[in-house]
C-alpha positions as CSV (number, residue, x, y, z in Angstrom):
1,M,91.9,119.9,87.0
2,N,93.3,117.8,84.2
3,N,96.8,119.0,85.0
4,N,96.4,118.0,88.6
5,R,95.1,114.5,87.5
6,S,98.1,114.2,85.2
7,A,100.6,115.2,87.9
8,T,99.0,112.7,90.3
9,G,99.2,109.9,87.7
10,V,102.8,110.6,87.1
11,R,103.6,110.5,90.9
12,E,101.7,107.3,91.3
13,S,103.5,105.7,88.3
14,K,106.9,106.7,89.8
15,Q,106.0,105.3,93.1
16,L,104.9,102.0,91.6
17,L,108.1,101.9,89.6
18,A,110.3,102.5,92.7
19,E,108.3,99.8,94.5
20,E,108.9,97.3,91.7
21,V,112.7,98.0,91.7
22,F,112.7,97.8,95.5
23,R,111.0,94.3,95.4
24,H,113.3,93.2,92.6
25,I,116.6,94.1,94.4
26,G,115.3,93.1,97.8
27,G,114.1,89.7,96.5
28,Q,117.6,89.0,95.1
29,I,119.1,89.8,98.5
30,V,116.6,87.7,100.4
31,T,117.2,84.6,98.2
32,G,121.0,85.1,98.3
33,E,121.3,85.8,94.6
34,L,123.0,89.0,95.7
35,E,125.3,87.8,98.5
36,P,126.7,89.8,101.4
37,G,129.5,92.0,100.2
38,H,128.1,92.2,96.6
39,R,128.5,95.6,95.1
40,I,125.4,97.2,93.4
41,R,125.8,100.0,91.0
42,D,122.6,101.9,90.3
43,V,123.5,102.5,86.7
44,D,123.8,98.7,86.1
45,V,120.5,98.1,87.7
46,A,118.9,100.9,85.7
47,E,120.2,99.4,82.5
48,E,119.1,95.9,83.5
49,L,115.5,97.0,84.3
50,H,115.3,99.6,81.6
51,V,114.5,102.4,84.1
52,S,116.1,105.7,85.1
53,R,118.5,105.8,88.0
54,T,116.0,107.7,90.2
55,P,113.7,104.8,91.1
56,V,116.8,102.6,91.6
57,R,118.3,105.1,94.1
58,E,115.0,105.4,95.9
59,A,114.8,101.6,96.2
60,L,118.4,101.4,97.5
61,Q,117.7,104.1,100.1
62,R,114.7,102.0,101.4
63,L,116.8,98.9,101.5
64,E,119.5,100.8,103.4
65,R,116.9,101.9,106.0
66,L,116.1,98.2,106.4
67,G,119.8,97.4,107.0
68,L,120.0,95.2,103.9
69,V,122.6,97.4,102.1
70,V,124.9,100.3,102.9
71,M,125.3,103.1,100.4
72,Y,128.6,104.8,99.6
73,P,127.7,108.0,97.8
74,S,129.1,108.5,94.3
75,R,130.7,105.0,94.5
76,Y,128.5,101.9,95.0
77,T,126.1,100.2,97.3
78,E,127.1,97.0,99.1
79,V,124.9,94.2,100.5
80,T,125.4,93.9,104.2
81,W,126.5,90.9,106.2
82,V,124.3,88.8,108.5
83,T,126.4,88.8,111.7
84,P,125.4,86.9,114.9
85,E,124.5,90.4,116.3
86,V,122.2,91.1,113.4
87,V,120.4,87.7,113.9
88,E,120.0,88.4,117.6
89,Q,118.6,91.8,117.0
90,T,116.2,90.5,114.3
91,L,115.0,87.7,116.6
92,E,114.2,90.3,119.3
93,F,112.4,92.6,116.8
94,A,110.5,89.6,115.3
95,G,109.5,88.4,118.8
96,Y,108.0,91.7,119.9
97,Q,106.2,92.3,116.6
98,A,104.8,88.7,116.7
99,G,103.7,89.4,120.3
100,M,101.9,92.6,119.2
101,A,100.3,90.8,116.3
102,A,99.1,88.0,118.6
103,R,97.7,90.3,121.2
104,M,95.8,92.6,118.9
105,G,94.7,89.8,116.5
106,V,93.5,87.4,119.1
107,A,91.7,90.1,121.1
108,R,89.8,91.3,118.0
109,M,89.1,88.2,115.9
110,T,85.9,86.3,115.8
111,L,85.7,82.7,116.9
112,H,85.7,81.6,113.2
113,E,88.8,83.7,112.5
114,R,90.6,82.3,115.6
115,E,89.8,78.8,114.4
116,S,91.4,79.6,111.1
117,A,94.5,80.9,112.8
118,A,94.7,77.8,115.0
119,L,94.7,75.6,111.9
120,L,97.7,77.6,110.5
121,V,99.5,77.0,113.8
122,E,98.9,73.3,113.6
123,E,101.1,73.2,110.5
124,L,104.0,74.1,112.8
125,Y,103.7,70.8,114.6
126,E,104.8,69.0,111.4
127,S,107.9,71.0,110.6
128,P,110.3,70.7,113.6
129,H,113.3,69.8,111.4
130,D,112.6,72.0,108.4
131,D,113.8,75.5,109.4
132,L,112.8,77.2,106.1
133,R,109.3,75.8,106.2
134,T,109.0,76.7,109.9
135,F,109.9,80.3,109.0
136,D,107.4,80.4,106.2
137,I,104.6,79.0,108.4
138,R,105.4,81.4,111.2
139,W,105.3,84.3,108.8
140,T,101.9,83.2,107.5
141,V,100.5,82.9,111.0
142,F,101.7,86.3,112.2
143,T,100.7,88.0,108.9
144,F,97.2,86.5,109.4
145,L,97.1,87.8,113.0
146,S,98.3,91.2,111.9
147,D,95.8,91.4,109.1
148,H,93.1,90.8,111.6
149,S,94.5,93.2,114.2
150,R,92.5,96.1,112.8
151,N,95.7,98.1,113.2
152,V,96.9,99.5,109.9
153,Q,100.1,101.0,111.3
154,H,101.2,97.6,112.5
155,Q,100.3,96.0,109.2
156,I,102.5,98.5,107.3
157,L,105.4,98.1,109.7
158,L,105.3,94.3,109.4
159,R,105.1,94.4,105.6
160,D,108.0,96.8,105.3
161,A,110.2,94.8,107.6
162,S,109.4,91.5,105.9
163,M,112.5,91.5,103.7
164,A,114.9,92.1,106.5
165,L,113.2,89.4,108.6
166,A,113.4,86.9,105.8
167,R,117.0,87.6,104.9
168,N,118.4,87.9,108.5
169,L,116.6,84.8,109.8
170,R,117.0,82.6,106.7
171,Q,119.9,80.6,108.2
172,W,118.6,80.7,111.8
173,S,117.5,77.3,113.2
174,I,115.9,76.0,116.3
175,P,118.6,74.1,118.3
176,A,117.9,70.4,118.5
177,S,117.9,70.6,122.3
178,G,115.0,73.2,122.1
179,R,112.7,71.5,119.6
180,E,110.6,69.7,122.2
181,T,110.2,72.9,124.1
182,M,109.2,74.7,121.0
183,Q,106.6,72.1,120.2
184,R,105.0,72.8,123.6
185,I,105.1,76.5,122.9
186,Y,103.3,75.9,119.6
187,R,100.6,73.8,121.2
188,G,100.1,76.4,124.0
189,F,99.9,79.2,121.4
190,H,97.3,77.2,119.4
191,D,95.2,76.7,122.5
192,A,95.5,80.3,123.6
193,I,94.2,81.5,120.2
194,L,91.2,79.2,120.5
195,R,90.5,80.4,124.0
196,G,90.8,84.0,122.9
197,D,93.5,84.6,125.5
198,A,95.4,87.5,124.1
199,D,97.8,87.8,127.1
200,D,98.9,84.2,126.8
201,A,99.1,84.3,123.0
202,E,101.4,87.4,123.2
203,R,103.6,85.7,125.7
204,L,104.0,82.5,123.7
205,A,104.4,84.4,120.4
206,R,107.4,86.2,122.0
207,A,108.7,82.9,123.4
208,M,109.0,81.5,119.8
209,Y,111.8,84.0,119.2
210,G,113.4,83.7,122.6
211,V,112.0,87.0,123.9
């Protein structure tokens, strides 16, 4: 029994360590500290963080699955580029996930929870020209809706995709010609949440990302 507990503890420690390395490297990619084309050597990261190469490789494999890096075995790992195609695909993915969060969240939240969500949406009214703040508020809104969706699988998917969404959409902005329309979408979304209209909330959540 003690041996089993010890083995479990070791596995959990390794998982936590790999998660920390994943967040460390991923955070540097999201902020731009590690720019597209930057080459990452697992041995260098291991030395920097004072860990073995195993959790570094595990972290890089997760980042590759998210499309943030590409690994060249026995050579190096390279941070990927954010092309127009990547931005377009990310917007589509974000739109559908936002729609799912809105549908499930609005349908299952209490009136008090919907009122709290609506207050978060109101912050979007005040940030039409601040793209980074707009992204952060949108993420807060849809994380809130996902957290209240009562759907653990969706919560896990959204959390795991958060780095790719943040990195790929960091430079994306709402065209000046579309800001007035976006304001109408925000206000409609706000009202749909208060009404508990999950269908309309889903439609408008997708519209925020052009889906």
